[in-house]
MIDREN-783837 format. One record per residue (C-alpha): x, y, z; residue number from 1; residue in one letter. Coordinates in Angstrom, 2 decimals, m for minus. Example, Ala and Ser with C-alpha at 12.3 -4.5 7.8 and 13.67 -1.06 7.14 Angstrom:
! residues 2
        X        Y        Z    n  res
    12.30    m4.50     7.80    1    a
    13.67    m1.06     7.14    2    s
//
This chain:
! residues 84
        X        Y        Z    n  res
    m0.02    m0.05     0.01    1    m
     1.30     3.35    m0.82    2    r
     2.49     5.93     1.76    3    d
    m0.12     8.51     0.89    4    y
    m3.07     5.97     1.29    5    i
    m1.68     4.81     4.48    6    r
    m1.57     8.44     5.76    7    r
    m5.08     9.07     4.56    8    r
    m6.57     5.99     6.15    9    v
    m5.09     6.96     9.58   10    i
    m6.12    10.67     9.23   11    e
    m9.59     9.91     8.02   12    v
   m10.03     7.15    10.91   13    a
    m8.85     9.85    13.50   14    n
   m11.15    12.44    12.09   15    y
   m14.23    10.02    12.17   16    i
   m13.52     9.16    15.78   17    i
   m13.01    12.78    16.87   18    e
   m15.98    14.18    15.12   19    t
   m18.22    11.13    14.85   20    k
   m18.62    12.21    11.27   21    a
   m20.31    10.09     8.55   22    t
   m18.54     8.56     5.51   23    v
   m20.09    11.39     3.27   24    r
   m18.67    14.07     5.59   25    q
   m15.39    12.53     5.54   26    a
   m15.41    12.20     1.69   27    a
   m16.21    15.70     1.24   28    r
   m13.57    16.91     3.46   29    l
   m10.72    14.75     2.12   30    y
   m11.89    15.23    m1.54   31    s
   m12.39    11.60    m2.28   32    v
   m15.41     9.47    m2.94   33    s
   m17.46     7.94    m0.25   34    k
   m16.65     4.45    m1.72   35    s
   m12.96     5.27    m1.00   36    t
   m13.60     6.24     2.61   37    i
   m15.88     3.15     3.06   38    h
   m13.18     0.97     1.57   39    k
   m10.43     2.61     3.61   40    d
   m12.41     2.21     6.80   41    m
   m13.64    m1.45     6.35   42    t
   m10.83    m3.16     4.40   43    e
    m7.40    m1.12     4.69   44    r
    m7.82     0.26     8.27   45    l
    m8.17    m3.20     9.96   46    p
    m4.86    m4.46     8.43   47    t
    m3.17    m1.49     9.74   48    m
    m4.56    m0.97    13.31   49    n
    m7.17    m3.14    14.73   50    k
    m7.91    m1.06    17.72   51    q
    m8.53     2.17    15.58   52    l
   m10.63     0.07    13.26   53    a
   m12.95    m1.20    15.92   54    r
   m13.51     2.41    17.27   55    k
   m14.28     3.66    13.72   56    v
   m16.57     0.58    12.96   57    k
   m18.48     1.34    16.08   58    k
   m19.27     4.96    14.98   59    i
   m20.07     4.02    11.53   60    l
   m22.56     1.47    12.70   61    e
   m24.16     4.08    15.01   62    q
   m24.39     6.45    11.97   63    n
   m26.00     3.69     9.87   64    k
   m28.55     3.21    12.67   65    a
   m29.35     6.85    12.55   66    e
   m29.50     7.58     8.98   67    r
   m33.17     7.18     8.57   68    h
   m33.66     9.72    11.13   69    i
   m31.12    12.31     9.42   70    r
   m32.97    11.76     6.18   71    g
   m36.32    12.72     7.50   72    g
   m35.03    15.65     9.20   73    e
   m33.42    16.94     5.87   74    a
   m36.72    16.26     4.05   75    t
   m38.76    18.10     6.75   76    r
   m36.48    20.99     6.41   77    k
   m36.37    21.06     2.80   78    k
   m40.13    21.33     2.47   79    y
   m40.27    23.78     5.31   80    k
   m38.00    26.19     3.48   81    e
   m39.99    25.67     0.40   82    k
   m43.16    26.61     2.11   83    k
   m41.91    29.83     3.35   84    e
//
């Protein structure tokens, strides 16, 4: 694995842990696709740092469980702004 990929994986993992960010938020910040972030966190990180991978996995699972709520809030906000 290339050096810049290793650095990105660790950097993104730390960002997700510190801010409890979603995959989309991390992808936007690091200017890569959400598929890249997902692959980094689920495939590359566990081979590099298992402890960090467990922490990230826990946050990603929490985000996944809450995403239906976030989507509902975004839709509600969208139509509320349209109405006004």
